[in-house]
C-alpha positions in Angstrom: -3.1 113.3 236.4 -3.3 109.5 235.7 -7.3 109.9 235.4 -6.7 112.5 232.7 -4.4 110.0 230.7 -6.8 106.9 231.1 -9.9 109.2 229.9 -7.3 110.2 227.0 -6.4 106.5 226.4 -10.6 105.4 227.0 -11.4 108.3 224.5 -8.8 107.4 221.6 -9.8 103.5 221.6 -13.4 104.4 221.3 -12.9 106.3 218.7 -10.7 103.8 217.0 -13.5 101.0 217.4 -16.2 103.8 216.1 -14.1 104.3 212.9 -13.2 100.6 212.3 -16.7 99.5 212.9 -18.1 102.1 210.3 -15.6 101.0 207.5 -16.0 97.4 208.5 -16.6 95.0 205.4 -19.6 92.5 205.7 -20.2 89.7 204.1 -23.7 89.4 202.0 -25.4 86.9 200.1 -27.7 86.7 197.1 -31.9 87.4 198.1 -34.6 86.2 196.3 -35.3 89.1 194.1 -32.1 88.8 192.3 -32.6 87.7 188.6 -30.1 87.1 185.5 -31.1 87.0 182.2 -29.4 86.0 178.9 -30.6 87.7 175.5 -30.0 87.1 171.9 -31.4 87.1 168.6 -32.4 84.6 166.1 -33.4 84.5 162.7 -36.9 83.5 163.7 -37.1 86.2 166.6 -35.3 87.7 169.7 -35.4 85.5 172.6 -34.8 85.5 176.5 -34.0 83.1 179.1 -33.8 83.6 182.7 -32.4 82.0 185.7 -33.8 81.6 189.0 -30.6 80.7 191.0 -29.9 82.8 193.9 -26.3 81.2 194.7 -23.6 84.1 195.2 -22.1 86.2 197.5 -20.5 89.7 197.8 -18.0 91.2 200.6 -18.7 94.6 200.5 -17.9 97.9 202.8 -20.9 100.2 203.0 -20.9 103.6 205.1 -24.1 106.0 205.1 -25.8 103.8 202.6 -23.0 104.2 200.4 -21.1 101.4 198.7 -17.0 102.5 199.6 -15.5 99.5 198.8 -16.2 96.1 197.1 -13.6 93.4 197.9 -15.4 90.3 196.1 -18.3 88.9 194.1 -18.8 85.4 193.8 -21.7 84.0 191.7 -22.4 80.4 190.6 -25.5 80.0 188.3 -26.8 76.5 187.5 -27.2 76.0 184.1 -29.9 73.8 184.7 -31.8 77.1 186.0 -31.7 78.9 182.9 -35.1 78.5 181.0 -37.0 80.0 178.2 -40.1 78.9 179.1 -39.8 76.3 175.8 -38.5 73.1 176.8 -36.8 72.5 173.0 -34.7 75.7 173.2 -33.8 75.0 176.6 -32.6 71.5 175.3 -30.5 73.3 172.8 -29.1 76.1 175.2 -27.8 73.5 177.5 -26.1 71.3 174.7 -24.4 74.5 173.6 -23.3 75.3 177.2 -21.9 71.7 177.1 -24.3 71.0 180.7 -22.8 67.3 180.0 -19.4 68.4 181.2 -20.1 71.9 182.8 -23.0 72.5 185.0 -22.3 75.8 186.4 -21.5 79.6 185.1 -19.7 81.1 187.5 -18.3 84.9 187.9 -15.3 86.0 190.1 -14.8 89.6 190.8 -11.0 90.1 190.3 -11.2 94.2 190.7 -13.6 97.0 191.4 -12.9 100.5 190.7 -15.5 103.4 191.8 -16.0 105.7 189.0 -18.9 107.8 191.2 -21.2 107.4 194.1 -23.5 104.6 192.5 -20.9 103.7 189.4 -18.2 101.4 189.3 -16.3 99.6 187.0 -15.6 95.5 187.6 -13.0 93.1 185.9 -14.1 89.4 186.6 -13.5 86.2 185.1 -16.5 84.7 183.9 -16.4 80.8 183.4 -18.8 79.7 180.7 -19.0 76.1 179.0 -15.6 75.3 180.3 -13.8 78.4 179.1 -12.5 81.3 181.5 -12.6 84.7 180.6 -11.8 88.3 181.9 -14.2 90.7 181.2 -15.0 94.4 182.0 -18.4 95.6 183.2 -19.9 98.9 184.4 -22.3 98.5 187.2 -24.6 100.7 189.2 -24.9 100.1 192.8 -27.5 101.5 195.2 -28.2 100.9 198.9 -31.8 100.8 200.5 -32.7 99.6 203.8 -30.0 97.4 204.1 -30.5 95.7 200.7 -27.4 96.6 198.1 -28.7 96.6 194.5 -26.1 95.9 191.6 -27.0 95.9 188.1 -25.3 96.0 184.7 -24.7 93.7 181.7 -21.9 92.3 179.7 -22.3 91.6 175.6 -20.3 88.4 174.7 -19.9 86.1 171.8 -20.4 82.2 171.7 -17.1 82.2 170.1 -15.4 83.9 172.9 -16.5 80.9 175.1 -15.5 78.3 172.4 -19.4 77.7 171.9 -21.1 77.3 168.3 -24.2 79.4 167.8 -27.2 76.7 168.0 -29.2 76.0 165.0 -32.7 74.6 165.0 -34.9 72.6 162.3 -32.2 71.7 160.4 -30.2 74.6 160.2 -33.0 76.9 158.9 -33.3 78.6 162.5 -30.1 80.5 162.9 -28.7 82.3 166.5 -27.1 85.5 166.5 -23.5 85.2 167.2 -23.8 87.7 169.9 -25.8 87.3 173.6 -26.1 89.8 176.5 -25.9 88.7 180.3 -27.9 91.0 182.2 -27.9 90.7 185.9 -30.1 92.4 188.7 -28.5 91.3 192.3 -30.0 92.3 195.6 -27.5 91.3 198.4 -28.7 91.1 201.8 
């Protein structure tokens, strides 16, 4: 009788441990295939600036190659990593982003709600040019070979973050009021 009881306890503990392991949260870091873009318009042409920054982390729960919980996402993007390929445009962007006082753009997740197997709605705080604002973002999530890919975008305005849309050539070139922040994050 004691042997059966011991086997039952052992089996129960084993099942609990397997279940906990299957649903364990794991820390992830951004990898080299991550990219961020800021897109906008001007009276001259549409433009895009990209960043090579890869500083960020996430705490995710993955089961059977599916994200079942998003507990945290933190991104820290150094302003000086955002490049257009034109140094004069970069300089204007850095001034607009108040780089002398604020060196980073940050994102911190506040809430994540699953819509379906690959779609989530996030609420997070963006901190840009010294102003913080909560925004909602719908993302697509996939898991392939242990890499978690998160893609999405947000439309914002300069005004929302206390910035004045930049101009060039004595005001003859004006930037549109809206921006799109686009991201393709790879966590491993």
